[in-house]
One Martini backbone bead per residue (centre of mass of N, CA, C, O) as a GRO file, in nm:
protein
  420
    1MET     BB    1  -1.152  -2.244   0.117
    2ASP     BB    2  -1.072  -2.014   0.336
    3TYR     BB    3  -1.034  -1.989   0.701
    4LEU     BB    4  -1.092  -1.856   1.027
    5LYS     BB    5  -0.970  -1.946   1.356
    6LEU     BB    6  -1.085  -1.828   1.683
    7HIS     BB    7  -0.977  -1.758   2.013
    8GLY     BB    8  -1.062  -1.600   2.279
    9HIS     BB    9  -0.904  -1.403   2.538
   10ALA     BB   10  -0.625  -1.322   2.424
   11PRO     BB   11  -0.359  -1.166   2.512
   12LEU     BB   12  -0.176  -0.890   2.408
   13HIS     BB   13   0.168  -0.854   2.278
   14GLY     BB   14   0.404  -0.643   2.159
   15SER     BB   15   0.492  -0.638   1.810
   16VAL     BB   16   0.425  -0.469   1.481
   17ALA     BB   17   0.474  -0.470   1.147
   18ILE     BB   18   0.405  -0.241   0.899
   19SER     BB   19   0.305  -0.228   0.599
   20GLY     BB   20   0.252  -0.137   0.297
   21ALA     BB   21   0.045   0.047   0.099
   22LYS     BB   22  -0.197  -0.048  -0.100
   23ASN     BB   23  -0.328   0.242  -0.187
   24ALA     BB   24  -0.045   0.333  -0.294
   25SER     BB   25   0.061   0.109  -0.487
   26LEU     BB   26  -0.141   0.117  -0.712
   27PRO     BB   27  -0.085   0.388  -0.854
   28LEU     BB   28   0.229   0.342  -0.865
   29ILE     BB   29   0.199   0.114  -1.074
   30ALA     BB   30   0.042   0.278  -1.289
   31MET     BB   31   0.269   0.494  -1.328
   32THR     BB   32   0.473   0.312  -1.493
   33LEU     BB   33   0.335   0.387  -1.777
   34LEU     BB   34   0.528   0.672  -1.774
   35SER     BB   35   0.794   0.502  -1.820
   36LYS     BB   36   1.127   0.450  -1.961
   37ASN     BB   37   1.196   0.282  -1.719
   38THR     BB   38   1.295   0.074  -1.476
   39VAL     BB   39   1.098   0.003  -1.191
   40SER     BB   40   1.158   0.041  -0.833
   41ILE     BB   41   0.955  -0.097  -0.563
   42GLY     BB   42   0.921  -0.067  -0.220
   43ASN     BB   43   0.722  -0.181   0.033
   44VAL     BB   44   0.531  -0.406  -0.084
   45PRO     BB   45   0.255  -0.575  -0.046
   46GLU     BB   46   0.154  -0.924  -0.019
   47VAL     BB   47  -0.125  -0.903  -0.211
   48VAL     BB   48  -0.382  -0.945  -0.423
   49ASP     BB   49  -0.410  -0.666  -0.556
   50ILE     BB   50  -0.120  -0.644  -0.656
   51LYS     BB   51  -0.130  -0.904  -0.837
   52THR     BB   52  -0.356  -0.806  -1.018
   53LEU     BB   53  -0.219  -0.553  -1.146
   54LEU     BB   54   0.030  -0.707  -1.253
   55LYS     BB   55  -0.132  -0.884  -1.444
   56LEU     BB   56  -0.240  -0.659  -1.620
   57LEU     BB   57   0.030  -0.550  -1.713
   58GLN     BB   58   0.127  -0.823  -1.840
   59ASN     BB   59  -0.118  -0.827  -2.051
   60LEU     BB   60   0.012  -0.552  -2.180
   61GLY     BB   61   0.348  -0.634  -2.173
   62ALA     BB   62   0.480  -0.625  -1.921
   63GLU     BB   63   0.752  -0.637  -1.689
   64CYS     BB   64   0.742  -0.846  -1.389
   65SER     BB   65   0.850  -0.834  -1.045
   66PHE     BB   66   0.814  -1.022  -0.710
   67ASN     BB   67   1.034  -0.955  -0.426
   68GLU     BB   68   1.056  -0.885  -0.115
   69HIS     BB   69   0.869  -0.614  -0.150
   70ARG     BB   70   0.976  -0.594  -0.459
   71ILE     BB   71   0.915  -0.410  -0.759
   72THR     BB   72   0.955  -0.476  -1.114
   73ILE     BB   73   0.910  -0.247  -1.394
   74ASN     BB   74   0.848  -0.282  -1.761
   75THR     BB   75   0.678  -0.075  -2.011
   76GLY     BB   76   0.833  -0.081  -2.296
   77SER     BB   77   0.670  -0.364  -2.395
   78LEU     BB   78   0.404  -0.267  -2.477
   79THR     BB   79   0.109  -0.420  -2.678
   80ASP     BB   80  -0.132  -0.310  -2.502
   81THR     BB   81  -0.472  -0.120  -2.431
   82LYS     BB   82  -0.638  -0.369  -2.288
   83ALA     BB   83  -0.858  -0.395  -2.012
   84ASN     BB   84  -0.986  -0.667  -1.893
   85TYR     BB   85  -1.252  -0.793  -1.726
   86ASP     BB   86  -1.126  -1.050  -1.575
   87ILE     BB   87  -0.965  -0.834  -1.389
   88VAL     BB   88  -1.135  -0.577  -1.323
   89LYS     BB   89  -1.373  -0.734  -1.166
   90THR     BB   90  -1.174  -0.782  -0.898
   91MET     BB   91  -1.085  -0.451  -0.920
   92ARG     BB   92  -1.146  -0.116  -0.915
   93ALA     BB   93  -0.845   0.001  -0.936
   94SER     BB   94  -0.793  -0.059  -1.240
   95ILE     BB   95  -0.881   0.229  -1.344
   96LEU     BB   96  -0.583   0.352  -1.313
   97VAL     BB   97  -0.497   0.295  -1.626
   98LEU     BB   98  -0.647   0.507  -1.796
   99GLY     BB   99  -0.477   0.770  -1.782
  100PRO     BB  100  -0.186   0.659  -1.869
  101LEU     BB  101  -0.266   0.518  -2.133
  102LEU     BB  102  -0.386   0.769  -2.276
  103THR     BB  103  -0.147   0.972  -2.252
  104ARG     BB  104   0.055   0.777  -2.403
  105PHE     BB  105  -0.129   0.654  -2.666
  106GLY     BB  106  -0.435   0.791  -2.719
  107HIS     BB  107  -0.546   0.492  -2.630
  108CYS     BB  108  -0.820   0.285  -2.474
  109GLU     BB  109  -0.935  -0.014  -2.297
  110VAL     BB  110  -1.170  -0.020  -2.022
  111SER     BB  111  -1.323  -0.181  -1.802
  112LEU     BB  112  -1.580  -0.186  -1.606
  113PRO     BB  113  -1.593  -0.201  -1.286
  114GLY     BB  114  -1.756  -0.484  -1.202
  115GLY     BB  115  -1.993  -0.400  -1.400
  116CYS     BB  116  -2.092  -0.124  -1.332
  117ALA     BB  117  -2.279   0.136  -1.331
  118ILE     BB  118  -2.288   0.421  -1.447
  119GLY     BB  119  -2.296   0.681  -1.182
  120GLN     BB  120  -2.279   0.511  -0.906
  121ARG     BB  121  -1.984   0.573  -0.942
  122PRO     BB  122  -1.686   0.777  -0.969
  123ILE     BB  123  -1.611   0.727  -1.280
  124ASP     BB  124  -1.751   0.973  -1.404
  125LEU     BB  125  -1.532   1.176  -1.310
  126HIS     BB  126  -1.309   1.073  -1.492
  127LEU     BB  127  -1.444   1.113  -1.766
  128LYS     BB  128  -1.504   1.412  -1.755
  129ALA     BB  129  -1.213   1.506  -1.724
  130LEU     BB  130  -1.098   1.378  -1.986
  131GLU     BB  131  -1.292   1.544  -2.173
  132LYS     BB  132  -1.167   1.821  -2.094
  133MET     BB  133  -0.879   1.704  -2.214
  134GLY     BB  134  -0.999   1.571  -2.514
  135ALA     BB  135  -1.150   1.324  -2.485
  136ILE     BB  136  -1.302   1.033  -2.631
  137ILE     BB  137  -1.604   0.884  -2.500
  138THR     BB  138  -1.705   0.541  -2.489
  139ILE     BB  139  -1.965   0.301  -2.439
  140LYS     BB  140  -1.886  -0.057  -2.488
  141SER     BB  141  -1.949  -0.358  -2.387
  142GLY     BB  142  -1.827  -0.264  -2.093
  143TYR     BB  143  -1.644  -0.034  -2.217
  144VAL     BB  144  -1.387   0.205  -2.216
  145LEU     BB  145  -1.346   0.430  -2.494
  146ALA     BB  146  -1.041   0.596  -2.544
  147GLU     BB  147  -0.956   0.914  -2.714
  148ALA     BB  148  -0.634   1.099  -2.818
  149PRO     BB  149  -0.490   1.167  -3.103
  150GLU     BB  150  -0.360   1.469  -2.994
  151GLY     BB  151  -0.385   1.446  -2.716
  152LEU     BB  152  -0.366   1.585  -2.414
  153SER     BB  153  -0.506   1.869  -2.239
  154GLY     BB  154  -0.508   2.112  -2.040
  155ALA     BB  155  -0.722   2.170  -1.746
  156SER     BB  156  -1.016   2.254  -1.567
  157ILE     BB  157  -1.085   2.079  -1.265
  158VAL     BB  158  -1.396   1.987  -1.109
  159PHE     BB  159  -1.493   1.821  -0.838
  160ASP     BB  160  -1.795   1.738  -0.696
  161LYS     BB  161  -1.628   1.494  -0.572
  162ILE     BB  162  -1.431   1.331  -0.381
  163THR     BB  163  -1.157   1.146  -0.553
  164VAL     BB  164  -0.891   0.938  -0.536
  165THR     BB  165  -0.881   0.792  -0.819
  166GLY     BB  166  -0.939   1.038  -0.980
  167THR     BB  167  -0.702   1.203  -0.901
  168ALA     BB  168  -0.485   1.006  -0.985
  169ASN     BB  169  -0.570   0.983  -1.288
  170ILE     BB  170  -0.535   1.287  -1.361
  171VAL     BB  171  -0.246   1.328  -1.281
  172MET     BB  172  -0.134   1.125  -1.483
  173ALA     BB  173  -0.258   1.247  -1.737
  174ALA     BB  174  -0.126   1.543  -1.692
  175ALA     BB  175   0.186   1.471  -1.708
  176LEU     BB  176   0.159   1.418  -2.050
  177ALA     BB  177   0.037   1.674  -2.117
  178ARG     BB  178  -0.068   1.963  -2.254
  179GLY     BB  179  -0.002   2.172  -2.022
  180THR     BB  180  -0.227   2.287  -1.776
  181THR     BB  181  -0.353   2.142  -1.473
  182THR     BB  182  -0.640   2.173  -1.272
  183ILE     BB  183  -0.749   2.079  -0.928
  184THR     BB  184  -1.054   2.071  -0.775
  185ASN     BB  185  -1.116   1.882  -0.511
  186ALA     BB  186  -0.885   1.720  -0.408
  187ALA     BB  187  -0.732   1.468  -0.287
  188ARG     BB  188  -0.540   1.433   0.049
  189GLU     BB  189  -0.422   1.167   0.060
  190PRO     BB  190  -0.122   1.017   0.108
  191GLU     BB  191  -0.139   0.849  -0.154
  192VAL     BB  192  -0.150   1.105  -0.337
  193VAL     BB  193   0.094   1.246  -0.238
  194GLN     BB  194   0.301   1.026  -0.334
  195LEU     BB  195   0.243   1.041  -0.629
  196CYS     BB  196   0.319   1.339  -0.665
  197GLU     BB  197   0.617   1.319  -0.551
  198VAL     BB  198   0.723   1.121  -0.761
  199LEU     BB  199   0.658   1.290  -1.011
  200GLN     BB  200   0.833   1.536  -0.918
  201HIS     BB  201   1.101   1.360  -0.901
  202SER     BB  202   1.051   1.299  -1.228
  203GLY     BB  203   0.986   1.614  -1.348
  204ILE     BB  204   0.697   1.702  -1.249
  205ALA     BB  205   0.515   1.991  -1.217
  206ILE     BB  206   0.393   2.040  -0.885
  207GLU     BB  207   0.120   2.202  -0.711
  208GLY     BB  208  -0.031   2.160  -0.390
  209ILE     BB  209   0.063   1.937  -0.227
  210GLY     BB  210  -0.192   1.836   0.009
  211SER     BB  211  -0.415   1.976  -0.136
  212ALA     BB  212  -0.723   2.071  -0.308
  213ASP     BB  213  -0.501   2.222  -0.506
  214LEU     BB  214  -0.388   2.133  -0.827
  215THR     BB  215  -0.081   2.168  -1.028
  216ILE     BB  216  -0.012   2.037  -1.363
  217HIS     BB  217   0.278   2.019  -1.565
  218GLY     BB  218   0.302   1.921  -1.868
  219ASN     BB  219   0.537   1.733  -2.112
  220ASN     BB  220   0.428   1.641  -2.391
  221GLY     BB  221   0.493   1.300  -2.391
  222THR     BB  222   0.724   1.249  -2.187
  223LEU     BB  223   0.887   1.017  -2.067
  224ILE     BB  224   0.990   0.905  -1.750
  225ASP     BB  225   1.217   0.909  -1.471
  226ILE     BB  226   1.224   0.657  -1.227
  227ALA     BB  227   1.313   0.625  -0.912
  228PRO     BB  228   1.366   0.465  -0.658
  229PHE     BB  229   1.116   0.349  -0.408
  230ASP     BB  230   0.899   0.374  -0.122
  231VAL     BB  231   0.633   0.286   0.041
  232ILE     BB  232   0.412   0.368   0.249
  233PRO     BB  233   0.245   0.318   0.516
  234ASP     BB  234  -0.035   0.145   0.647
  235ARG     BB  235  -0.286   0.301   0.804
  236ILE     BB  236  -0.513   0.085   0.816
  237GLU     BB  237  -0.349  -0.132   0.942
  238ALA     BB  238  -0.266   0.022   1.188
  239GLY     BB  239  -0.552   0.086   1.290
  240THR     BB  240  -0.628  -0.209   1.330
  241TYR     BB  241  -0.415  -0.279   1.555
  242LEU     BB  242  -0.502  -0.068   1.750
  243CYS     BB  243  -0.780  -0.205   1.788
  244ALA     BB  244  -0.673  -0.469   1.894
  245GLY     BB  245  -0.547  -0.342   2.155
  246ALA     BB  246  -0.819  -0.210   2.253
  247ILE     BB  247  -1.027  -0.459   2.258
  248THR     BB  248  -0.805  -0.615   2.465
  249ASN     BB  249  -0.658  -0.427   2.655
  250SER     BB  250  -0.361  -0.371   2.537
  251THR     BB  251  -0.008  -0.374   2.487
  252ILE     BB  252   0.108  -0.233   2.184
  253THR     BB  253   0.338  -0.220   1.906
  254LEU     BB  254   0.406  -0.009   1.636
  255THR     BB  255   0.590  -0.041   1.332
  256HIS     BB  256   0.643   0.123   1.049
  257VAL     BB  257   0.514   0.422   1.093
  258GLU     BB  258   0.277   0.710   1.027
  259PRO     BB  259   0.137   0.905   1.257
  260LYS     BB  260   0.024   1.161   1.088
  261HIS     BB  261  -0.192   0.954   0.938
  262LEU     BB  262  -0.331   0.897   1.251
  263GLU     BB  263  -0.477   1.132   1.408
  264THR     BB  264  -0.785   1.062   1.415
  265VAL     BB  265  -0.754   0.783   1.539
  266ILE     BB  266  -0.603   0.861   1.796
  267ALA     BB  267  -0.817   1.060   1.901
  268LYS     BB  268  -1.040   0.843   1.946
  269LEU     BB  269  -0.886   0.653   2.138
  270GLU     BB  270  -0.849   0.876   2.357
  271GLU     BB  271  -1.152   0.939   2.393
  272MET     BB  272  -1.195   0.632   2.501
  273GLY     BB  273  -0.910   0.601   2.706
  274PHE     BB  274  -0.662   0.576   2.552
  275HIS     BB  275  -0.301   0.543   2.530
  276CYS     BB  276  -0.045   0.714   2.329
  277ASP     BB  277   0.280   0.642   2.213
  278ILE     BB  278   0.477   0.873   2.017
  279ASN     BB  279   0.695   0.823   1.750
  280GLU     BB  280   0.829   0.850   1.460
  281HIS     BB  281   0.768   0.507   1.385
  282SER     BB  282   0.582   0.471   1.650
  283ILE     BB  283   0.316   0.287   1.837
  284THR     BB  284   0.171   0.291   2.165
  285ILE     BB  285  -0.081   0.103   2.322
  286HIS     BB  286  -0.294   0.154   2.601
  287PRO     BB  287  -0.496   0.088   2.839
  288ALA     BB  288  -0.815   0.126   2.970
  289GLN     BB  289  -1.009   0.189   3.248
  290GLN     BB  290  -1.227   0.312   3.045
  291VAL     BB  291  -1.461   0.258   2.787
  292LYS     BB  292  -1.569   0.503   2.583
  293ALA     BB  293  -1.795   0.653   2.424
  294VAL     BB  294  -1.855   0.742   2.065
  295ASN     BB  295  -1.837   0.982   1.793
  296ILE     BB  296  -1.866   0.915   1.427
  297VAL     BB  297  -1.742   1.070   1.124
  298THR     BB  298  -1.705   1.020   0.801
  299GLN     BB  299  -1.421   1.133   0.602
  300GLU     BB  300  -1.210   1.290   0.439
  301TYR     BB  301  -0.913   1.373   0.416
  302PRO     BB  302  -0.833   1.424   0.758
  303GLY     BB  303  -1.055   1.258   0.835
  304PHE     BB  304  -1.235   1.000   0.910
  305PRO     BB  305  -1.195   0.685   0.802
  306THR     BB  306  -1.393   0.457   0.633
  307ASP     BB  307  -1.174   0.218   0.669
  308MET     BB  308  -1.236   0.244   1.013
  309GLN     BB  309  -1.535   0.188   1.086
  310ALA     BB  310  -1.561  -0.117   1.150
  311GLN     BB  311  -1.345  -0.139   1.372
  312PHE     BB  312  -1.487   0.065   1.561
  313MET     BB  313  -1.749  -0.090   1.598
  314ALA     BB  314  -1.631  -0.328   1.746
  315LEU     BB  315  -1.511  -0.150   1.981
  316CYS     BB  316  -1.789  -0.019   2.076
  317THR     BB  317  -1.910  -0.289   2.205
  318GLN     BB  318  -1.698  -0.208   2.467
  319ALA     BB  319  -1.850   0.041   2.545
  320GLU     BB  320  -1.971   0.276   2.760
  321GLY     BB  321  -2.264   0.294   2.605
  322THR     BB  322  -2.332   0.524   2.340
  323SER     BB  323  -2.271   0.491   2.002
  324THR     BB  324  -2.179   0.669   1.689
  325ILE     BB  325  -2.209   0.608   1.319
  326GLU     BB  326  -2.134   0.807   1.036
  327GLU     BB  327  -2.189   0.743   0.690
  328ARG     BB  328  -2.089   0.957   0.414
  329LEU     BB  329  -1.948   0.787   0.158
  330PHE     BB  330  -2.103   0.494   0.185
  331GLU     BB  331  -2.393   0.297   0.145
  332ASN     BB  332  -2.235  -0.016   0.181
  333ARG     BB  333  -2.080   0.002   0.495
  334PHE     BB  334  -2.285  -0.211   0.682
  335MET     BB  335  -2.249  -0.532   0.632
  336HIS     BB  336  -2.121  -0.610   0.931
  337VAL     BB  337  -2.355  -0.590   1.131
  338SER     BB  338  -2.497  -0.875   1.112
  339GLU     BB  339  -2.239  -1.023   1.212
  340LEU     BB  340  -2.210  -0.881   1.486
  341GLN     BB  341  -2.487  -0.971   1.586
  342ARG     BB  342  -2.422  -1.277   1.591
  343LEU     BB  343  -2.203  -1.216   1.838
  344GLY     BB  344  -2.382  -0.984   2.019
  345ALA     BB  345  -2.429  -0.717   1.913
  346ASP     BB  346  -2.563  -0.371   1.976
  347ILE     BB  347  -2.718  -0.286   1.673
  348LYS     BB  348  -2.840   0.013   1.507
  349LEU     BB  349  -3.022   0.114   1.217
  350SER     BB  350  -3.031   0.450   1.040
  351GLY     BB  351  -2.936   0.438   0.762
  352HIS     BB  352  -2.616   0.622   0.804
  353ILE     BB  353  -2.675   0.519   1.116
  354ALA     BB  354  -2.504   0.388   1.390
  355THR     BB  355  -2.596   0.213   1.705
  356ILE     BB  356  -2.393   0.150   1.993
  357THR     BB  357  -2.433  -0.078   2.270
  358GLY     BB  358  -2.256  -0.086   2.581
  359PRO     BB  359  -2.149  -0.365   2.672
  360SER     BB  360  -2.086  -0.668   2.497
  361LYS     BB  361  -2.141  -0.995   2.452
  362ILE     BB  362  -1.915  -1.213   2.293
  363SER     BB  363  -1.983  -1.481   2.068
  364GLY     BB  364  -1.914  -1.747   1.912
  365SER     BB  365  -1.911  -1.807   1.550
  366ASP     BB  366  -2.042  -1.800   1.236
  367VAL     BB  367  -1.896  -1.600   0.979
  368MET     BB  368  -1.910  -1.345   0.712
  369ALA     BB  369  -1.737  -1.197   0.474
  370THR     BB  370  -1.801  -0.902   0.263
  371ASP     BB  371  -1.531  -0.729   0.311
  372LEU     BB  372  -1.236  -0.604   0.394
  373ARG     BB  373  -1.311  -0.440   0.657
  374ALA     BB  374  -1.531  -0.625   0.774
  375SER     BB  375  -1.332  -0.853   0.830
  376SER     BB  376  -1.164  -0.708   1.057
  377ALA     BB  377  -1.402  -0.673   1.252
  378LEU     BB  378  -1.443  -0.977   1.307
  379VAL     BB  379  -1.158  -1.032   1.421
  380LEU     BB  380  -1.183  -0.840   1.658
  381ALA     BB  381  -1.430  -0.973   1.789
  382ALA     BB  382  -1.290  -1.262   1.815
  383LEU     BB  383  -1.076  -1.170   2.035
  384ILE     BB  384  -1.338  -1.152   2.269
  385ALA     BB  385  -1.472  -1.414   2.244
  386ASP     BB  386  -1.657  -1.667   2.333
  387GLY     BB  387  -1.472  -1.888   2.211
  388GLU     BB  388  -1.546  -1.978   1.871
  389THR     BB  389  -1.440  -1.835   1.553
  390ASP     BB  390  -1.563  -1.844   1.214
  391ILE     BB  391  -1.417  -1.702   0.917
  392HIS     BB  392  -1.558  -1.643   0.611
  393ARG     BB  393  -1.426  -1.526   0.319
  394ILE     BB  394  -1.109  -1.423   0.341
  395TYR     BB  395  -1.038  -1.302   0.056
  396HIS     BB  396  -1.085  -1.017   0.149
  397LEU     BB  397  -0.838  -0.992   0.337
  398ASP     BB  398  -0.619  -1.073   0.109
  399ARG     BB  399  -0.634  -0.796  -0.046
  400GLY     BB  400  -0.506  -0.603   0.236
  401TYR     BB  401  -0.367  -0.825   0.423
  402GLU     BB  402  -0.058  -0.907   0.558
  403LYS     BB  403  -0.026  -1.166   0.747
  404LEU     BB  404  -0.252  -1.164   0.978
  405GLU     BB  405  -0.216  -1.428   1.142
  406SER     BB  406   0.088  -1.400   1.202
  407LYS     BB  407   0.081  -1.125   1.349
  408LEU     BB  408  -0.133  -1.205   1.570
  409LYS     BB  409   0.023  -1.450   1.678
  410ALA     BB  410   0.275  -1.280   1.773
  411LEU     BB  411   0.070  -1.123   1.985
  412GLY     BB  412  -0.118  -1.399   2.098
  413ALA     BB  413  -0.312  -1.506   1.924
  414VAL     BB  414  -0.573  -1.752   1.844
  415ILE     BB  415  -0.488  -1.852   1.518
  416GLN     BB  416  -0.618  -2.000   1.207
  417ARG     BB  417  -0.575  -2.153   0.899
  418SER     BB  418  -0.826  -2.303   0.680
  419LYS     BB  419  -1.012  -2.546   0.521
  420GLU     BB  420  -1.337  -2.614   0.402
   0.00000   0.00000   0.00000
């Protein structure tokens, strides 16, 4: 098993190119199940989650290739509609094949993601919406069995809670349904917006793109022709590197970014005392004379992203005074706290609110990654630690960050990947 070894206090400088968005790529790959032609998708990050979903499609019979950040997928040869547990258990986003498989074939079997209990995570919202569209859903032996022998019909969907994967799933299901589907309380994330835009460019009439109210006019089962396109930049990777510049109080430039997707992140960095120069597709962060404490509340887009909460917690350990982070979206999103405390951070938890008092002296130690974004918080802390930090279980990082150690090394960090 791989681990990362970092030596702290190396100043960062230079520029880093941001990869395509993992969280945009996944639904776009699932969308190819609706296509009658071979689909070419560029700017796809070479990370584990992408390879996992491609393997799932190949198991269903699709032909896939992945070279130099471009994926080619032909789903015309699909021979199976069962997404097996062995793959789905490793990545919750595998549930994204449910909507397109069902709307195209009228039946499918998809393992419950990660074997989790139904109702504890938002997959129940996916299923209720599909039932409103005429699907017959049963849960058997850990699988969602979905049938729509007459095809799906347009319906009025109201999500009780904003769900990104749920919105994507129902948008894809509605694309080939009969009639019109409306989604109220839809996710507004840029990743959902791109999915809708690609479907729209492929002939599916969609209104309200970028808003909380979507209207999708289904084409009654006609497979679509999808022209080549590129995935949007990864706003979470970009935010992570902005935090790397901030926590080391360095000047670095991010290229291949979409600054408008990072407005809340940039606003918080500037509130903390950092200055950002923003151009059309680049952002340069400059050091702060004094790093100020900040209060953060995670919210759905366009609010502060939950996927940036861990990175800002690491940054807040170096702020003057007391910062608070309130996590409103996920109940288990503070697993990185104990590992940051091992490095010397002064963090106290009370329910879904973390209080960080700084600045703290961070000392190198052995720490363990617990999830994707928690992993990046540990890397950020290690950049300023006294001595050496070993970060174990970095397979979490490999799920969503492309060539992280190479990119950080090019910025001046002293980092290497080793085997346990």
